[in-house]
N, C-alpha and C positions, 0 to 999 in steps of 0.2 A: 656397112652392110651391103651385100649384093642386091638385096631386095628391101629398100629403105621402108621404114614405117610411114603411114599416112595418118594424120590426126585431124579430128573434127574439133574446132575451137568455138565454143559457144559462150555468148555473153549478152547481156542487155545492150541494146543499141541506143537507149536513151536513159538519162538519169532524172532524178527529181529536180536537179538544177543544171544550168549549163556547165558549171564547173565539174559536176559529177559525170556529165556526159563526156566531157573532154578526158577525164581521168579513165573512164571505161575504155575509150578508144586507145588511149596511150598504153594502158596495161595490156590490151589485146594485141597491139602492135609489138610490144616487147615480147609477149609470149610467142608470137610467130617468129621473131628473130631468134629467140632462144632455141626453138624447135629447128630452125634452119641451120643453126650452128651445130646441132646434133645430127644433121643430114635427115631431118624429118620433114616431109612436105606437110602442108596443112590447108584446111578449108575453113573459112569463116562465113557463116550464113549472113552475118551482118553486113557483108560487103557484096552480097549476091542479090541482084534485083529480082531474080526468079525465085528466091526463097519465099516461103510462106510467112506472112507478117501477122503478128499479134499485137494490137495496139492498146487494148482495153485491159490493162493490168492495174492492180492496186498501186497507189503512190505515183501514178503517171508513167511508170516504166513501160517500155515496149521491147519486143524481141523478134527475131526472125529465126526460122529453122528450116531444114531440108531433111526429110526422112530418108530420101534416096542417097544423099551425100553421107549421112551418118552411117548408113548401112555399108558404105564403101570404105569407111575408116577402119584402122586397126585399133584405135583407142580414141577416147574423147577427153577434151580438157574443158572443164566448166569453170568460168570466172564468176564468182559470187559477189554481187554488189550489195546484197542484203541477205536475209536468212535463206531465201530460195528464189527471189524474183528473177525471172528471165531464163531460168534453166530447169525449173520444175517439170514442165511438160517434156523437155528434151531428155531429162533424166529418166522419165518413164519409158521413153523410146529406147534409150541405151539399155535399160534394164530388161526390156522385152527381147532385145537382141543379144543379151548376155555379153555385153561389151565392157572392157575395163574403162574406168573413168578416173581422172585426176581432177580433184576439186582444188581450186585456188581461192583461198580465203584471206582477203585483206584484214589485217588486225583492227582496222578502224571501223569495221561494220560488224553487226551482230553475228553471233555464232551460227553456223548452218543449222537449219531445222533438223530435228530428229527424224522427221518423215523422209527428208532428203537423204540423210546419212544411213538410214536403215535399209536401203535397197540391197538386194542380195548379190548384185554383180561385184566383181573384184574392183576395189577402189582404194584410192589414197587421198589424204588431205594435206595440203600445204598452207600454213598460215604465215603470212609475211608482213613486214613492216614497210618495206619500200621495194623498188624494182630491182636494185642491185641484190638485195637479199633473195628476191624471187628467182633471179637468174641462178644464183648459187644453189638454192634448194631444189629447183626444178631440174637443173642439170644433173645434180647428184641423184635425185630420185630416178630420172630416166635411165641413168647408167645401171642403177640397182635393180630395176624391174624389167629390163630389156628382155630377159629370157621368158619371163611370165607372159609378157605381151606377145612375144613371138610364138610361144606354144599355143596360146589362145587363138592367134591368127591362123596357124597352120591346121589346127583341128577344125576350125570354122570352115576353112577353104576345102579341106578334105571331105567334110560331111556334105557341103553344098555340091561338090563335084560328083559325088556318088548318087545324086538324085536329080530328078527334073524339077527345078525350083518353081516352075510355073504350073505343075500339075494341080497343086491345091487350088490355085486361082481358077483354072479351067473347071475343076470339079464343082466348086461352089457355084460358079456361073451356070453350069449345065443343070445342076439340081434345082437351083432357084427358078430358072426358066421352065423346067419340066413341070414345076408346080405353079406356074403362072403367078409368081410373087414379084412384086416390084422391090426396088431397093428400100423404099419407105416402109413397106409392109414387113419386110424381113427385119429391118433395123428396129421397128417399133416393138416387136415381140422379143427381140434379143436384148433390148435395152442399150442399143448403141446408136450412133448417128448414121444416116444414109451414106454420108461421105466415107465412113469406115467401111461399109459394105462395098462401095465402089472401089476403095483401095485394096480390099481383099481380093477383088476380081481383076484388078489392074496390075498390081506389082507382084513380083516373085516373092516367095516365102522368106527370103533373106532380108527383105525390106519391111514387110508387114508380117509380124510373127504373133498370131493369136494365142491367147492363153489356153490351157487345157480345159478350163471351165467353159470358155467360149466354144471350143471344139465340140464338147459334149452337148451344148445347147444347140449349136448349128445342126448337128447330126439328128437330134430329136426333132427339130422343126422341119428338117428336110426329109425325114422319114428313112434314114439309113444308119447303119452302125457307124460309130466314130471312125473305125478303121477305113471305111469307104471314102472318107474325105482325104485320106493320106495317100491314095493311089489314084491312077487315072483309068482304071478299068471300068468297064460297063457293069451296071447292076446285073 
């Protein structure tokens, strides 16, 4: 392709045992090699010291993620070490960005949770016994879904290019300050963390994409029509 795909490869960075940790790293490395053979570049937050780390997970697993890097990808590849550990939060981010996801499920671990699999974004599941089978199945799938991923990417790019993607962040910041509300105050009544409000005001809307419900709540609390949050005009 003249414009090669870029993938976000997510996986837990630690397992319940040293052996499982080594296997996670080996599987992730093989995935990156498979993608490279298909001329697809990739980013693995587990190898990025700047990525956000989450250490306190059930069963001792830990993972890292980068919201900004995920937003730059054309699709995500999530390696499942258990039912959902290590990719659940990143799956929510991918869903909010309406990003295609490929789930890689080793046959030796429990089946993916229904909650993880019920996300409405375009997704595919590969269950594999060993790394050779993974390479065969993943390569075949990538060839088969290339056009679907390409269409998704082109629509997302066209829509982003047609608007000011920082307008929403500026508008929220302006209205919050106009009402003399702190991050903490707005977050408390919205039912989210202060860090999320900061992210709404810091990143463009291709990185942090609030739900329609949150937009309605924000508008009500800030005293404007919902439509006023989606443009940068003065009241």
